[in-house]
N, C-alpha and C positions, 0 to 999 in steps of 0.2 A: 727390882720387882718386874717380872715378865709382863710385857704389853701385848695385847692381841687386838688387831684392827679388822673391822668388818665393813664391807661396802653397805651403805645405808642410803637408798635412793641415789641421788647424784653426788653424795658426799660420803664421808666415812665416820665411824664412831669406834671408840676403843674401850678396852676393859683391862684392868690390871689384876693379877692374882698373886698373892703373897707366895714366896718361895716355900713357905711352910706347908702349903696345900699341895697334895699329890696331884699333878697335872700333866697332861700330854696333849700336844698339838697333832692333829691328824690331817692329812691332805692327800690328794690324788697322786698316784705314782706316774707323773708325767715329766719327761725330760725337759730341760731348760731350752734346748735348741728348737726353733720354730720349724714346722714342716715345710717341705719344698712344694708349696701350693702350685705355683705356676708350672713347674715341671710335671707334677702329677696330673694336673688338669690338661696340659698339652698332650701328654701321652694318651690319656683317655679319649680326648676329642679327636686326635689324629687317627686313632684306631677305629673310632665310631664312623668317621667320615671316609675312611679308606674304601675305595672301590664302590662307593655309594653316591649316586647323583642326588645329594640332598642340598636343598637351599633353604630349608626351614627346620627349626627345632622348637619343641615345646619345653618350657622350664617351669617346674613347680618348686618354688623356694619356700621352705618353712623357716621362718625367722624366729630365732631364740634370743636375739640380742648379742650373740657371740660374734666378736669381730672376725674370728677365723673363718666361720661359715660365710660371712659377708665377703671376705676376700676370695673365697672359692667362687662365689657368684661373679665377682668382678673378673677373675681370671677366665672363667667360662665364657662370659660375654665378649671379652676382649679377644680371646683366642678364636672364637667362632667368627667374629667380624673380620679378623685378620685373614682367615682362610676363605671366608665368603663375604667380601665387602658389600655385596648387594643382598645378603641373606636376611632372613626374617627370624626374629626371636619372639615367639608367642609366650609372654611372661604371665605367670600366675603366682600368687603369693598367699601365704597363710602364716599364722603365728599361734599355733595350738597351745604352746606352753606359756603364753603371755595373755594378759587382758587384751581382748580384740582391738579396742580403740587405741590403747597404748601401743600395741604391736604395730598397728597401721601407721601411727604417727612416727614412731621411732624408725621404722623401715624407710619411710619417705625421707626423713632427715638423713639417714645413712646413705640412701641412693644418691642424694644431692652431694653429700660429702665425698663420695667415691666417684662422682661425675659419671654416673651410669644413667643414660637416657632411657630409662625403663618405666613404663606405666603399666601396672597390672591390668590385664584383661579382666581378671576377677581376683578379688581378695576374699579368700574363704574364711569364714568366721563362724563361731558357735551359733550366733543368732540368725544366720542367713544360710540355711542348709541348701545345698545344690547337689544333685546327683553327679557322680563322676562322668557319666556318659554325656552330660550336658556341657562338660568342660573340655573334654579331650578329643582331638581328631585322631582317629585310629590310623590314619595314613602317615602320621608324622611321629618320629621318635619323641618320647617323653623322658626328660631328665629330671629326677627328683634330687634336689640339692639341700642338704641340711647338716645338722650335727647329731651325733649319737651320744647319749649320756644317761646316767641313772635317773629313774623317775619313780615317785612314790606310789603311783597307781599301776603303771604298766611294767615295772621292773626296769625296763630300758625303753627309752624313746628313740626311735630310729626311723628308717624309711617307711616301714609299713604303717606306723602310727601317723606320720605326716601325711600319707596318701589315703589311708583307709578311714580316718576319723570322720571325714566329711560324709562319706557314704553311710557310715554307721549312724549318723544322726537321723537317717530316714528309716532304718530297719527295725525300729521298735525299741522296747525298754529293756532288752537283755543287757547283761553286764558287758561293757565295751571290751574289757580284756578277754572275754570269752568269744567274741565275734571277730576280732581283728584278723586272726589267721584265716578264717573263711573268706572274708572280704579281700584280703591280700591275694589269696590264690586266684580269686575271680579276676582281679585286676591284672595280674601277671598273664593270665590266659587270654584276656581280651586285647591287651595293649603291648606295644613295643617299649618296654620301660627300662631305663638305666638309672644308675645312682652315682652321685658324688657326695661323699660324706666324710666329715672330720670326726675323729674319735680321739680326744685329747691332743696328742702331738702327732697323730698319723692321719693321712688322707687316703681314702679308698675311692676307686672308680671302676666301673664295669657294669655288668648286668645287675639290675636292681635286686634280684634274688640273691646273688652271690655277695653283693656289697652289704645287704642287710644282715645276712647270716654271719659274715665275718665281723661286722661292726658290733653285733650283739655280743659276740664272744670277747671282743676287745674292751667292751665297757667294764666287764669284771676285772680284766687285767690292768686297765688304765686307772680306774677309779676305785678299785677294791681296797678296802682297809680292814685288817683283822679286828674282830670285835674284842674289846677289853673289858666289857661288863662294868662300866663306870656307874657312879651314882648320879652324875650330872653330865649332860652334854649341852654345850652352847654353840650354836652354828649360825652363820650368816646365810641369808637367802639369796645373795648374789648382787644386790643393788639394782638400780634402774637399768632396764625396764622389768627385770624379773620379779622384783619385790613390790611392784606397783599396787597390787591388790592382795587381799588375804587369799582369794581364790588362786592366784598364780603362785603363791608361796606355800600354802598349807599342805600340799601333797608331800612336802619334804618331811613331815612328821613321820610318815611311814618308813622313810629311809633311815631316819635317826633313831627310831624306837629300839632297834636291835642293839644299839650301842650301850644302852643303860639297862640296869637290872629292873625286875618288877618293882614297881613303886618308885622308880627313879624319875628324874626331872629332865625334860627336853625343853631347852630354851632356844627360841628362834628369833633372830634379829632381822626384821622385815619392816620397812618403813610403811608400806600400804597407804601411800599418800592419795591414791585414787579410791580408797575405800574398801568395801568388802568384796566387790566383784559383780558378776552378772545378776540379773533379776532371778534367774533360775537357781543360782547358787544360794542367794539370800533366802529364797523360798524353801529350798531344801534344808538350809540351816534351821530356819524357824520351825519346820515340821519334824526335823530329825531324820528325814528320808527324802528320796526323790528319784526321778528317772535319769537315764543317760549318765554322762560324765559327772555332772554336778551331784547327782544322787550317790554315785559310787564314791566320790570324794568325801562327801559327808559321812558315808558309812565307814570309810577308813579312819576318819578322824575319831569317830565314836569308838572304834576298836582300840585305837591307841590310848584313848582316855580311860578305857576300862582298867588298865593296870599301869599307867604312867601318869605322872603330873606333867602339865604343859604350861609354859609361860612365854609371853611375847614381849619383845621390845619393839614398839611400833607407835605410830601416831593415832591409831584407832582409840576411841574412847574406852576407858577401862570398864565402864558399866556395860557397854555392848559386848565386849569380850566375855565378861562374867555371865551376862544373861543368855547370850546365844550359845556359848561354848563351855562355859564353866571354867575358864582359864584366867590366869592372872595377867595383867598388863603392866608394863613398866616403861619409864621414860628412857632409861639407859641400860645397856647390858651390865654395867656395874651394879645397878640396883637389882637386876635380875639375879646376878651372882650372889649378892648379899642375901636375897630371899632364899636361894638354894642352900647356902651354908647355914642359915638359921634352922633349916629343916634337918639337914644331914650332918651338921657339925663341921668343924674344921678338919675332921678326919675323912671327909668325903673325897672320893676319887673323881676328878674332873677331866673331861675331854673338851677340847676346843677345835672347831672346824671353821676356820675363817672363810673357806670356800665350801659351800654346802654340798657340792657334787662329790659325795663319797658313797660308796656302796658297801654295806656291811658284809663281811665274809667270815664265817666261822673258821676257827683255826683248823688247818688240815684239809680244808675244802677249797674249791674255787667256784667262780660263777655266782649265781643267785643264791642268797642265803635263805 
């Protein structure tokens, strides 16, 4: 009987599916060999510093919990200090894809583990908005380091989201996805911005505009999976720190919705040991709407629930899930699967995504579905 394992907080949980059930495992199209991080970062930084009398750089690192992007940060810091032993690194950090407090704690632990003597000048977070012009020195190159991947609100999360979201917190209640391009263009006009970005098994470095554009294209190539129109999909939210709260996990519903037919079931395995998320998100959930990212997130959840069933394996109280979202809660993915098979029978078509980072692509197309 096939077993499927999901990251669940700091541990794992599994599910078995009888061979009698039509099932398919879906996963990103990423090669097994790791990228040459040190070589790519060295080439990028050597070119940046060539013929320039620079003794300082600014680094904005957006932390997603991904070890590869952490290794990019480590390679960048070590290479710069090797070339400029007396150089200064002005370090700023954010964690827009994570719960802010969880992201801060996890990053601090990882910086110690990697023996990086970095203290963020600023840690950008949802509840503490600051304008970009308050953070960045126009006379010093800024390097944005992060990872690009599918995202249920933005389609892809890449350099422009990591850099522009903080400014968007100030600019009113328009949909974030509609304003990111405008803010991004302003930032590129005002500042000398470069990018280091991992996309699956590939590392990109160069001008921020070029890196962002190429990374967005690669997201579909690296994470794209053709849609099979299943009755049920059960996916993991990525484990700690990604699945720490409902807010940091629930955007995945928008990615997974296209994998199932109308009336189908999306099952998400997310521990949520830190609870629901920010006060703004909880208020938006209670009202059914809200401003900014939290409001758009709640709106997307409501859209998915209009024609899909949703169930969660999490530590959240079942009554809260039912009352706030109208979704079922289960203690294990096996229980969730049993629920789905009771609805759709043993003739159901089941997809399993142990790694949630998959991007639905309609057959015969590429890029965003």
